[in-house]
FISEDO-442487 format. One line per 3 residues: number of its first residue (from 1); their letters; for each residue x, y, z of N, C-alpha, C, O. Coordinates in nm, 2 decimals. Each point is the difference from the previous one (the first is absolute). Example, Ala and Ser with C-alpha at 12.3 -4.5 7.8 and 13.67 -1.06 7.14 Angstrom:
// residues 2
1	as	1.32:-0.57:0.78:-0.09:0.12:0.00:0.09:0.12:0.00:0.10:0.00:0.07; -0.14:0.11:-0.14:0.09:0.11:0.00:-0.08:0.11:0.08:0.05:0.11:0.01 .
***
This chain:
// residues 217
1	mfa	0.29:2.19:3.49:0.07:-0.13:-0.02:0.14:0.00:0.06:0.05:-0.10:0.05; 0.02:0.22:-0.06:0.14:0.01:0.04:0.01:0.08:0.13:0.10:0.07:0.01; -0.20:-0.08:0.07:0.00:0.08:0.12:0.12:-0.03:0.09:0.04:0.08:0.09 .
4	hir	0.02:-0.20:-0.10:0.11:-0.04:0.08:0.14:0.04:-0.06:0.10:-0.05:0.06; -0.10:0.12:-0.16:0.12:0.02:-0.07:0.11:0.07:0.08:0.12:-0.03:-0.02; -0.15:0.12:0.10:0.10:0.08:0.07:0.09:-0.09:0.09:0.12:0.01:0.00 .
7	vli	-0.18:-0.10:0.07:0.07:-0.09:0.09:0.09:-0.09:-0.09:0.11:-0.03:0.03; -0.17:-0.02:-0.14:0.07:-0.10:-0.09:0.12:0.07:-0.07:0.10:-0.06:-0.02; -0.12:0.19:-0.02:0.11:0.07:-0.06:0.12:0.01:0.09:0.11:-0.02:-0.04 .
10	mal	-0.14:0.05:0.17:0.11:0.01:0.09:0.07:-0.14:0.02:0.12:0.00:0.01; -0.20:-0.10:-0.01:0.06:-0.14:0.02:0.09:-0.03:-0.12:0.11:-0.05:0.01; -0.16:0.08:-0.13:0.08:-0.02:-0.12:0.13:0.08:0.00:0.10:-0.05:-0.04 .
13	mta	-0.11:0.17:0.08:0.11:0.09:-0.01:0.11:-0.05:0.10:0.12:0.02:-0.02; -0.16:-0.07:0.13:0.10:-0.05:0.10:0.05:-0.13:-0.04:0.11:-0.04:0.04; -0.19:-0.04:-0.11:0.04:-0.14:-0.04:0.09:0.00:-0.12:0.09:-0.09:-0.01 .
16	gpv	-0.11:0.19:-0.08:0.07:0.00:-0.12:0.15:0.05:0.01:0.03:0.07:0.10; 0.05:-0.11:-0.19:0.14:0.05:0.00:0.01:0.15:-0.02:-0.09:0.06:-0.07; 0.19:0.00:0.12:0.01:0.14:-0.02:0.07:0.03:-0.14:0.10:-0.06:-0.03 .
19	faq	-0.16:0.15:-0.04:0.05:0.04:-0.13:0.05:0.15:0.02:-0.09:0.09:0.00; 0.22:-0.07:0.01:0.05:0.13:0.02:-0.04:0.09:-0.11:0.03:-0.03:-0.12; -0.09:0.15:0.15:-0.03:0.09:-0.10:0.10:0.11:-0.01:-0.02:0.11:0.05 .
22	apa	0.14:-0.14:-0.11:0.10:0.09:-0.01:-0.04:0.10:-0.11:-0.09:-0.03:-0.08; 0.16:0.15:0.08:-0.04:0.10:-0.11:0.01:-0.07:-0.14:0.10:-0.06:-0.03; -0.21:0.08:-0.04:-0.01:-0.06:-0.13:0.10:0.05:-0.10:0.03:0.13:0.00 .
25	vvp	0.04:-0.22:-0.08:0.08:0.05:-0.11:-0.08:0.00:-0.12:-0.06:-0.10:-0.04; 0.06:0.22:-0.03:-0.08:0.01:-0.12:0.06:-0.08:-0.11:0.11:0.02:-0.04; -0.19:-0.12:-0.02:0.06:-0.08:-0.11:0.04:0.09:-0.12:-0.07:0.10:-0.03 .
28	dkp	0.18:-0.14:-0.03:0.05:0.08:-0.11:-0.08:-0.02:-0.13:0.01:0.08:-0.09; -0.09:-0.19:0.08:-0.09:-0.02:-0.11:-0.12:-0.07:0.06:0.00:-0.06:0.10; -0.11:0.07:-0.18:-0.13:-0.05:0.06:0.01:-0.15:0.04:0.06:-0.08:-0.08 .
31	vkm	-0.11:0.05:0.19:-0.01:-0.14:0.04:-0.13:-0.06:-0.06:-0.10:0.05:0.01; 0.12:-0.17:-0.07:-0.11:-0.07:-0.05:-0.07:-0.07:0.11:0.05:-0.10:0.05; -0.17:0.14:-0.02:-0.08:-0.05:0.12:-0.13:-0.05:-0.04:-0.07:0.05:-0.08 .
34	vvl	0.03:-0.16:0.14:-0.14:-0.06:-0.02:-0.06:-0.01:0.14:0.06:-0.04:0.10; -0.19:0.08:-0.09:-0.08:-0.02:0.11:-0.09:-0.13:-0.03:-0.09:0.01:-0.08; 0.12:-0.12:0.15:-0.07:-0.12:-0.02:-0.10:-0.02:0.11:0.04:-0.02:0.11 .
37	gds	-0.17:0.04:-0.15:-0.10:0.00:0.11:-0.14:-0.04:-0.05:-0.02:-0.06:-0.10; -0.07:0.10:0.18:-0.14:-0.03:-0.02:-0.08:0.13:-0.02:0.06:0.10:-0.05; -0.19:-0.10:0.08:-0.08:0.12:-0.03:0.05:0.12:0.08:-0.03:0.12:-0.04 .
40	lsa	0.10:-0.14:0.16:0.04:0.11:0.08:0.11:0.09:-0.08:0.00:0.12:0.02; 0.08:-0.19:-0.10:0.10:0.07:-0.08:-0.05:0.02:-0.14:0.04:0.10:-0.07; -0.13:-0.18:0.02:-0.05:0.01:-0.13:-0.08:0.13:-0.02:-0.01:0.06:-0.10 .
43	glg	-0.05:-0.01:0.21:-0.08:0.12:0.00:-0.15:-0.02:-0.03:-0.06:0.07:-0.07; 0.00:-0.18:0.12:-0.14:-0.03:-0.02:-0.08:0.12:0.04:0.00:0.05:0.11; -0.09:-0.01:-0.21:-0.09:0.11:0.03:0.06:0.13:-0.02:-0.07:0.10:0.03 .
46	lqa	0.19:-0.09:-0.07:0.07:0.13:-0.02:0.05:0.02:-0.14:0.01:-0.10:-0.08; 0.02:0.22:0.04:0.06:0.03:-0.12:0.14:-0.05:0.00:0.06:-0.01:0.11; 0.00:-0.03:-0.22:0.13:-0.06:-0.01:0.10:0.09:0.07:0.10:-0.04:0.06 .
49	saa	-0.11:0.17:-0.08:0.09:0.10:0.05:-0.01:0.01:0.16:0.09:0.06:0.06; -0.19:-0.11:0.00:-0.02:0.00:0.14:0.04:-0.13:0.07:0.00:0.00:0.12; 0.04:-0.10:-0.20:0.04:-0.13:0.06:0.13:0.02:0.07:0.08:0.09:-0.02 .
52	fpa	-0.05:-0.18:0.12:0.12:0.00:0.08:0.13:0.02:-0.08:0.08:0.08:0.03; -0.06:-0.17:-0.13:0.13:0.02:-0.08:0.02:0.13:-0.06:0.11:0.06:0.00; -0.22:0.00:-0.06:0.01:0.13:-0.07:0.03:0.11:0.11:0.08:0.09:-0.03 .
55	rlq	-0.15:-0.10:0.14:0.02:0.11:0.10:0.13:-0.02:0.07:0.07:0.11:0.03; -0.02:-0.23:-0.02:0.14:-0.02:0.06:0.10:0.06:-0.10:0.10:0.07:0.04; -0.12:-0.10:-0.16:0.10:0.05:-0.10:0.00:0.15:0.00:0.11:0.06:-0.02 .
58	kal	-0.23:0.00:0.03:-0.01:0.15:0.00:0.08:0.06:0.13:0.07:0.09:-0.01; -0.09:-0.16:0.12:0.06:0.05:0.12:0.15:-0.01:-0.01:0.07:0.08:0.05; -0.02:-0.19:-0.11:0.14:-0.02:-0.01:0.06:0.10:-0.10:0.10:0.06:0.02 .
61	ddk	-0.18:-0.03:-0.13:0.05:0.09:-0.10:0.01:0.14:0.06:0.09:0.08:-0.03; -0.19:-0.04:0.12:0.01:0.13:0.07:0.13:0.01:0.08:0.04:0.12:0.03; 0.02:-0.23:0.01:0.12:0.00:0.08:0.12:-0.01:-0.09:0.12:-0.01:0.05 .
64	gik	-0.14:0.01:-0.18:0.11:-0.02:-0.09:0.05:-0.14:-0.02:0.11:-0.03:-0.05; -0.19:-0.07:0.09:0.03:-0.14:-0.01:-0.08:-0.06:-0.12:-0.12:-0.01:0.01; 0.19:-0.03:-0.11:-0.07:-0.05:-0.12:-0.01:-0.15:0.00:0.09:-0.08:0.03 .
67	vdm	-0.21:0.03:-0.05:-0.03:-0.14:-0.01:-0.08:-0.03:-0.13:-0.09:0.08:-0.04; 0.11:-0.19:-0.02:-0.08:-0.05:-0.11:-0.10:-0.10:0.07:0.04:-0.11:0.03; -0.16:0.15:-0.01:-0.10:-0.08:0.08:-0.09:-0.08:-0.08:-0.06:0.05:-0.10 .
70	ina	0.03:-0.17:0.13:-0.10:-0.09:-0.05:-0.10:-0.03:0.10:0.04:-0.05:0.11; -0.17:0.07:-0.13:-0.10:-0.05:0.09:-0.04:-0.14:-0.04:-0.07:-0.02:-0.10; 0.12:-0.08:0.18:-0.04:-0.14:-0.03:-0.10:-0.05:0.11:0.01:-0.11:0.05 .
73	gvs	-0.10:0.20:-0.02:-0.11:-0.04:0.10:-0.11:-0.06:-0.08:-0.04:0.06:-0.10; -0.02:-0.16:0.15:-0.11:-0.07:-0.06:-0.11:-0.02:0.11:0.02:-0.06:0.10; -0.13:0.12:-0.12:-0.11:0.00:0.10:-0.05:-0.15:0.02:-0.01:-0.07:-0.10 .
76	gdt	0.00:0.04:0.22:-0.05:-0.14:0.04:0.12:-0.10:0.01:-0.03:-0.11:0.04; 0.15:0.15:-0.07:0.11:-0.09:0.01:0.04:-0.04:0.14:-0.01:0.08:0.09; 0.04:-0.21:-0.08:0.06:-0.05:0.13:0.15:-0.01:-0.02:0.05:0.03:-0.10 .
79	ssg	0.01:-0.07:0.21:0.15:-0.02:-0.01:0.03:-0.11:-0.10:0.10:0.01:-0.08; -0.18:-0.11:0.08:0.02:-0.11:-0.10:-0.02:0.05:-0.14:0.07:-0.04:-0.09; -0.17:0.13:0.07:-0.02:0.05:-0.14:0.12:0.09:-0.04:0.04:-0.01:-0.12 .
82	grd	0.01:0.09:0.21:0.12:0.08:-0.03:0.12:-0.09:-0.03:0.08:0.03:-0.10; -0.06:-0.14:0.17:0.10:-0.09:-0.04:-0.01:-0.06:-0.13:0.09:-0.01:-0.08; -0.22:-0.03:0.04:-0.02:-0.06:-0.13:0.02:0.09:-0.12:0.04:-0.05:-0.10 .
85	rld	-0.05:0.18:0.12:0.03:0.09:-0.11:0.13:0.08:0.02:0.02:0.10:-0.07; 0.06:-0.15:0.15:0.12:0.07:0.04:0.09:0.03:-0.12:0.05:0.11:-0.02; -0.02:-0.21:-0.06:0.09:0.01:-0.11:-0.04:0.11:-0.10:0.08:0.07:-0.05 .
88	wsi	-0.21:-0.06:0.01:-0.04:0.10:-0.10:-0.04:0.13:0.07:-0.01:0.10:-0.07; 0.00:-0.10:0.20:-0.03:0.13:0.07:0.13:0.08:0.03:-0.01:0.12:0.01; 0.12:-0.19:0.00:0.12:0.06:0.03:0.10:-0.01:-0.12:0.06:-0.11:-0.01 .
91	peg	-0.06:0.21:-0.08:0.08:-0.02:-0.12:0.15:0.00:0.03:0.05:0.05:0.10; 0.03:-0.09:-0.20:0.14:0.00:0.00:0.05:0.15:0.02:-0.06:0.09:-0.06; 0.16:-0.08:0.14:0.05:0.14:0.02:-0.05:0.06:0.13:0.04:0.11:0.04 .
94	tea	-0.14:-0.17:0.02:-0.06:0.05:0.13:0.11:0.00:0.10:0.06:-0.10:0.02; -0.05:0.21:0.06:0.10:0.01:0.10:-0.06:-0.01:0.14:0.06:-0.04:0.10; -0.19:0.08:-0.09:-0.06:0.01:0.13:-0.15:-0.04:0.00:-0.07:0.03:-0.10 .
97	vil	0.02:-0.10:0.20:-0.14:-0.04:0.01:-0.05:0.04:0.13:0.06:-0.03:0.11; -0.18:0.10:-0.10:-0.07:0.02:0.12:-0.11:-0.11:0.00:-0.09:0.00:-0.09; 0.10:-0.09:0.19:-0.09:-0.12:0.00:-0.11:0.03:0.10:0.01:0.01:0.12 .
100	elg	-0.13:0.00:-0.18:-0.12:0.03:0.08:-0.11:-0.10:-0.03:-0.09:0.02:-0.09; 0.10:-0.13:0.15:-0.10:-0.11:-0.02:-0.03:-0.06:0.14:0.07:0.00:0.09; -0.19:-0.06:-0.08:-0.04:-0.07:0.12:-0.14:0.04:0.05:-0.06:-0.07:0.08 .
103	and	0.02:0.19:-0.11:-0.13:0.05:0.05:-0.12:-0.09:-0.04:-0.08:-0.03:0.09; 0.08:-0.02:-0.21:-0.11:-0.09:-0.04:0.01:-0.13:0.06:-0.10:-0.07:0.03; 0.23:0.02:0.00:0.01:-0.12:0.07:-0.06:0.01:0.14:-0.08:-0.10:0.04 .
106	alr	0.10:0.21:0.03:-0.05:0.01:0.13:-0.16:0.02:0.00:-0.07:-0.06:0.08; 0.02:0.14:-0.18:-0.14:0.02:-0.01:-0.07:-0.13:-0.03:-0.12:-0.02:0.05; 0.18:-0.07:-0.12:-0.06:-0.13:-0.03:0.03:-0.11:0.09:-0.05:-0.11:-0.01 .
109	gid	0.13:0.14:0.11:0.03:-0.11:0.10:0.09:-0.11:-0.05:-0.01:-0.11:0.05; 0.09:0.14:-0.15:0.09:-0.10:-0.06:0.10:-0.04:0.11:0.05:0.08:0.08; -0.01:-0.21:-0.08:0.09:-0.05:0.10:0.13:0.08:-0.01:0.06:0.01:-0.11 .
112	pav	-0.01:0.05:0.22:0.12:0.08:0.00:0.12:-0.08:-0.06:0.09:0.06:-0.05; -0.09:-0.19:0.07:0.11:-0.08:-0.06:0.00:0.01:-0.15:0.11:0.00:-0.06; -0.22:0.02:0.00:-0.01:0.01:-0.15:0.06:0.14:-0.04:0.07:0.02:-0.09 .
115	tra	-0.12:0.08:0.17:0.05:0.14:-0.03:0.15:0.01:0.02:0.07:0.05:-0.08; -0.02:-0.11:0.19:0.15:0.00:0.03:0.07:-0.07:-0.12:0.11:0.05:-0.04; -0.16:-0.16:0.00:0.07:-0.08:-0.11:0.01:0.09:-0.13:0.10:0.00:-0.06 .
118	alt	-0.21:0.06:0.03:0.00:0.08:-0.12:0.09:0.12:0.01:0.08:0.03:-0.10; -0.08:0.04:0.21:0.09:0.12:0.02:0.14:-0.05:0.00:0.09:0.07:-0.05; -0.06:-0.18:0.11:0.13:-0.05:0.01:0.06:-0.03:-0.14:0.11:0.03:-0.04 .
121	dil	-0.20:-0.09:-0.05:0.04:-0.03:-0.13:0.03:0.13:-0.08:0.09:0.00:-0.08; -0.18:0.10:0.10:0.02:0.13:-0.07:0.14:0.06:0.04:0.08:0.04:-0.09; -0.05:-0.04:0.22:0.12:0.06:0.04:0.12:-0.08:-0.04:0.11:0.05:-0.04 .
124	trl	-0.12:-0.18:0.04:0.11:-0.09:-0.05:0.03:0.03:-0.15:0.12:0.01:-0.03; -0.22:0.00:-0.05:0.02:0.02:-0.14:0.05:0.14:-0.03:0.08:0.01:-0.09; -0.13:0.09:0.16:0.05:0.13:-0.02:0.15:0.01:0.05:0.08:0.07:-0.07 .
127	kar	-0.05:-0.13:0.17:0.14:0.00:0.05:0.09:-0.07:-0.10:0.11:0.05:-0.03; -0.16:-0.16:-0.03:0.08:-0.06:-0.11:0.03:0.09:-0.12:0.10:-0.02:-0.06; -0.19:0.11:0.04:0.01:0.09:-0.11:0.07:0.13:0.04:0.02:0.09:-0.08 .
130	kia	0.03:-0.09:0.21:0.07:0.12:0.05:-0.08:0.13:0.00:0.05:0.10:-0.03; -0.18:-0.12:0.06:-0.09:0.11:0.01:-0.03:0.04:0.14:-0.03:-0.09:0.08; 0.06:0.21:-0.04:-0.03:0.05:0.14:-0.15:0.00:0.03:-0.08:0.03:-0.09 .
133	vlv	0.04:-0.06:0.21:-0.14:-0.01:0.04:-0.02:0.08:0.12:0.07:-0.01:0.10; -0.18:0.09:-0.10:-0.05:0.06:0.13:-0.14:-0.07:0.02:-0.09:0.01:-0.08; 0.08:-0.08:0.19:-0.12:-0.07:0.04:-0.10:0.09:0.08:0.04:0.07:0.09 .
136	cgm	-0.16:-0.07:-0.14:-0.11:0.08:0.07:-0.08:-0.11:0.08:-0.06:-0.08:-0.06; 0.06:0.10:0.19:-0.08:-0.09:0.09:-0.15:0.02:-0.01:-0.04:0.11:-0.04; -0.03:-0.21:0.08:-0.15:0.01:0.01:-0.04:-0.06:0.13:0.07:-0.09:0.05 .
139	lap	-0.19:0.13:0.00:-0.05:-0.05:0.12:-0.13:-0.07:-0.02:-0.08:0.04:-0.09; 0.06:-0.15:0.15:-0.13:-0.08:-0.01:-0.11:0.07:0.07:0.02:0.06:0.11; -0.14:-0.06:-0.17:-0.12:0.05:0.07:-0.03:-0.09:0.12:0.04:-0.11:0.01 .
142	pny	-0.12:0.16:0.09:-0.02:-0.08:0.12:-0.10:-0.11:-0.01:-0.02:-0.08:0.09; -0.06:0.07:-0.20:-0.11:-0.09:-0.01:0.04:-0.15:0.00:-0.08:-0.08:0.02; 0.21:0.05:-0.05:0.05:-0.14:0.00:0.06:-0.04:0.13:0.05:-0.11:0.01 .
145	gse	-0.05:0.20:0.08:0.05:-0.04:0.14:0.15:0.04:0.02:0.07:0.03:-0.10; -0.03:-0.03:0.22:0.13:0.04:0.04:0.11:-0.09:-0.05:0.11:0.04:-0.03; -0.14:-0.17:0.03:0.10:-0.10:-0.04:0.03:0.02:-0.15:0.12:0.00:-0.04 .
148	yaa	-0.22:0.02:-0.04:0.02:0.02:-0.14:0.08:0.13:-0.02:0.10:0.00:-0.08; -0.14:0.11:0.15:0.07:0.12:-0.02:0.15:-0.01:0.04:0.08:0.06:-0.06; -0.06:-0.13:0.17:0.14:-0.01:0.05:0.09:-0.07:-0.11:0.11:0.04:-0.03 .
151	rfn	-0.17:-0.15:-0.03:0.08:-0.07:-0.10:0.02:0.08:-0.12:0.11:0.00:-0.06; -0.22:0.07:0.01:0.01:0.08:-0.12:0.10:0.12:0.02:0.08:0.03:-0.08; -0.10:0.05:0.19:0.07:0.12:0.02:0.15:-0.03:0.02:0.08:0.09:-0.03 .
154	aiy	-0.04:-0.21:0.07:0.14:-0.03:0.02:0.07:-0.02:-0.13:0.13:0.00:0.00; -0.20:-0.03:-0.11:0.06:-0.03:-0.13:0.10:0.11:-0.04:0.12:-0.03:-0.04; -0.16:0.15:0.04:0.08:0.11:-0.06:0.13:0.03:0.07:0.10:0.00:-0.06 .
157	pel	-0.11:0.02:0.20:0.13:0.03:0.07:0.09:-0.12:-0.01:0.13:0.01:-0.01; -0.18:-0.13:0.01:0.09:-0.12:0.00:0.06:-0.02:-0.14:0.12:-0.03:-0.01; -0.19:0.06:-0.10:0.06:-0.01:-0.13:0.10:0.11:-0.02:0.10:-0.02:-0.07 .
160	sks	-0.14:0.14:0.12:0.10:0.11:-0.01:0.13:-0.03:0.06:0.11:0.03:-0.05; -0.12:-0.09:0.17:0.13:-0.04:0.07:0.07:-0.11:-0.07:0.12:0.01:-0.02; -0.19:-0.11:-0.03:0.07:-0.12:-0.06:0.06:0.04:-0.13:0.10:-0.06:-0.04 .
163	fgv	-0.16:0.15:-0.04:0.05:0.03:-0.13:0.09:0.13:0.01:0.06:0.04:-0.10; -0.06:0.03:0.21:0.08:0.12:0.01:-0.05:0.11:-0.08:0.08:0.08:-0.06; -0.21:-0.06:0.05:-0.06:0.10:-0.08:-0.07:0.10:0.09:-0.06:-0.04:0.10 .
166	ply	0.05:0.17:-0.14:-0.07:0.09:0.09:-0.15:-0.02:0.00:-0.06:-0.05:-0.09; 0.00:0.08:0.21:-0.14:-0.02:0.02:-0.07:0.13:0.04:0.04:0.07:0.09; -0.15:-0.03:-0.16:-0.09:0.10:0.04:-0.11:-0.07:0.07:-0.08:-0.07:-0.07 .
169	pff	0.07:0.08:0.20:-0.09:-0.09:0.08:-0.14:-0.02:-0.05:-0.06:-0.11:0.00; -0.01:0.23:-0.03:-0.14:-0.02:-0.04:-0.03:0.10:-0.11:0.00:0.13:0.02; -0.03:-0.18:-0.14:-0.02:0.09:-0.11:-0.11:0.10:0.02:0.01:0.12:-0.05 .
172	leg	-0.11:-0.15:0.12:-0.12:0.09:0.02:0.01:0.08:0.13:-0.10:0.06:0.05; 0.22:-0.05:0.01:0.02:0.08:0.12:-0.05:0.15:-0.02:0.04:0.06:-0.10; -0.12:-0.02:0.19:-0.05:0.14:0.00:-0.13:0.01:-0.09:-0.06:0.11:0.00 .
175	vaa	0.02:-0.22:-0.07:-0.11:0.01:-0.09:-0.11:-0.11:0.04:-0.12:0.04:0.00; 0.16:-0.16:0.04:-0.10:-0.10:0.04:-0.08:0.05:0.11:0.04:0.06:0.10; -0.17:-0.08:-0.11:-0.10:0.03:0.10:-0.03:0.15:0.01:-0.07:0.04:0.08 .
178	eak	0.13:0.04:-0.17:-0.03:0.14:-0.01:-0.10:0.03:-0.11:0.04:0.00:-0.12; -0.17:0.01:0.16:-0.10:0.01:-0.10:0.02:0.10:-0.11:-0.03:-0.02:-0.12; 0.08:0.14:0.16:0.02:0.11:-0.10:0.11:-0.03:-0.10:0.01:0.07:-0.10 .
181	lnq	0.07:-0.17:0.13:0.11:-0.03:-0.09:-0.02:-0.13:-0.08:0.09:-0.04:-0.07; -0.21:-0.01:0.08:-0.04:-0.12:-0.07:-0.12:0.01:-0.08:-0.09:0.09:0.03; 0.08:-0.16:-0.14:-0.12:0.00:-0.08:-0.12:-0.07:0.07:0.02:-0.04:0.12 .
184	adg	-0.13:0.04:-0.18:-0.12:-0.05:0.06:0.01:-0.14:0.06:-0.07:-0.04:0.09; 0.15:-0.04:-0.15:0.02:-0.14:0.04:0.08:-0.01:0.13:0.00:-0.11:0.07; 0.06:0.22:-0.02:0.07:0.00:0.12:0.14:-0.07:-0.01:0.07:-0.02:0.10 .
187	lhp	-0.04:-0.03:-0.22:0.13:-0.08:-0.01:0.10:0.07:-0.09:0.12:-0.01:0.02; -0.17:0.08:-0.12:0.10:0.06:-0.10:0.01:0.15:0.02:-0.10:0.07:0.02; 0.23:-0.02:-0.02:0.02:0.14:0.03:-0.05:0.09:-0.11:0.00:-0.04:-0.11 .
190	tae	-0.05:0.16:0.15:-0.03:0.10:-0.09:0.13:0.06:-0.05:0.11:-0.04:0.04; -0.12:0.14:-0.13:0.12:0.07:-0.05:0.08:0.06:0.12:0.12:0.00:0.00; -0.20:0.06:0.09:0.06:0.06:0.12:0.07:-0.11:0.09:0.11:0.02:0.05 .
193	gvd	-0.17:-0.13:-0.05:0.05:-0.11:0.08:0.14:-0.05:-0.06:0.09:-0.03:0.07; -0.09:0.02:-0.20:0.12:-0.04:-0.07:0.11:0.10:0.03:0.12:-0.04:0.02; -0.15:0.17:-0.02:0.10:0.10:0.03:0.06:-0.02:0.15:0.12:0.03:0.02 .
196	viv	-0.21:-0.07:0.07:0.05:-0.03:0.14:0.10:-0.12:-0.01:0.10:0.01:0.07; -0.14:-0.11:-0.14:0.09:-0.12:-0.01:0.13:0.04:-0.06:0.11:-0.03:0.06; -0.11:0.11:-0.16:0.13:0.05:-0.07:0.08:0.08:0.10:0.12:-0.02:0.01 .
199	kni	-0.18:0.11:0.06:0.07:0.09:0.09:0.07:-0.09:0.11:0.11:0.03:0.04; -0.18:-0.13:0.01:0.05:-0.08:0.11:0.11:-0.09:-0.05:0.10:-0.02:0.08; -0.11:-0.04:-0.20:0.10:-0.10:-0.04:0.12:0.07:-0.07:0.10:-0.06:-0.02 .
202	lpm	-0.11:0.19:-0.02:0.10:0.07:-0.08:0.14:-0.01:0.06:0.09:-0.03:-0.07; -0.07:0.06:0.20:0.13:-0.01:0.05:0.07:-0.13:-0.02:0.12:-0.01:-0.02; -0.20:-0.10:0.04:0.06:-0.13:-0.01:0.03:-0.03:-0.15:0.10:-0.06:-0.03 .
205	vea	-0.18:0.11:-0.06:0.02:-0.02:-0.14:0.13:0.07:-0.05:0.08:-0.05:-0.07; -0.07:0.17:0.13:0.12:0.08:-0.03:0.13:-0.07:0.04:0.10:-0.01:-0.07; -0.10:-0.05:0.19:0.11:-0.07:0.05:0.03:-0.13:-0.08:0.11:-0.03:-0.03 .
208	flg	-0.22:-0.03:-0.01:0.01:-0.12:-0.08:0.06:0.03:-0.14:0.09:-0.07:-0.04; -0.13:0.18:-0.02:0.06:0.04:-0.13:0.15:0.04:0.02:0.08:-0.02:-0.09; -0.06:0.09:0.20:0.14:0.04:0.03:0.09:-0.12:0.01:0.12:0.01:-0.04 .
211	tis	-0.17:-0.12:0.10:0.08:-0.12:0.01:0.04:-0.06:-0.14:0.11:-0.04:-0.03; -0.22:0.04:-0.06:0.02:-0.04:-0.13:0.11:0.08:-0.07:0.08:-0.05:-0.08; -0.09:0.18:0.09:0.09:0.09:-0.06:0.14:-0.02:0.05:0.10:0.00:-0.08 .
214	gqr	-0.08:-0.03:0.21:0.13:-0.03:0.05:0.06:-0.12:-0.05:0.12:-0.01:-0.02; -0.21:-0.09:-0.01:0.05:-0.13:-0.06:0.04:0.01:-0.14:0.08:-0.08:-0.05; -0.13:0.19:-0.02:0.04:0.02:-0.14:0.14:0.04:-0.01:0.07:-0.03:-0.10 .
217	s	-0.02:0.11:0.20:0.13:0.06:-0.01:0.11:-0.09:0.03:0.12:0.03:0.00 .
***
């Protein structure tokens, strides 16, 4: 389904704003972080300890970076669903959100304008609460055609630029279309696949947390 991902990843990386990955500053106290997402971050088909938020927390801990992590992934959720539960999914005191939504929108062929509006609302509301956000991009499958894919894929880099938030271009980079890293459905990563995602995104998360630490001082 995602056989075209390599070309699209390059397109997103060149279209999106540059987020300088300066050496991370280790936060002096744990950052309260929430991963707001769908089944890809919820860990569908995996033990809770193998889900993306838990593995990311472990990777950060191994580097001496402490976070208080909440897994707010809900299987089957769309961007609109994430928006509708935003207030109770992101508790008071949250300092950082990794936003991973949109895969189900693309799989269902939801109008990209609807996805864009939902993600815009989420970012607007989190900005109003002074919560830092790292956006994880998603790519549309090819079955809805190139026009749909172009409209959908443009959402993430454009919102990253307009809101001034860092973008990780494709959440499933290095995992999508790799059979050995996905479960039988071909869509959800295995535990090994999650570890690949964590390894790839870790430098950006470190820089993201370093920025938050710098703003505290």
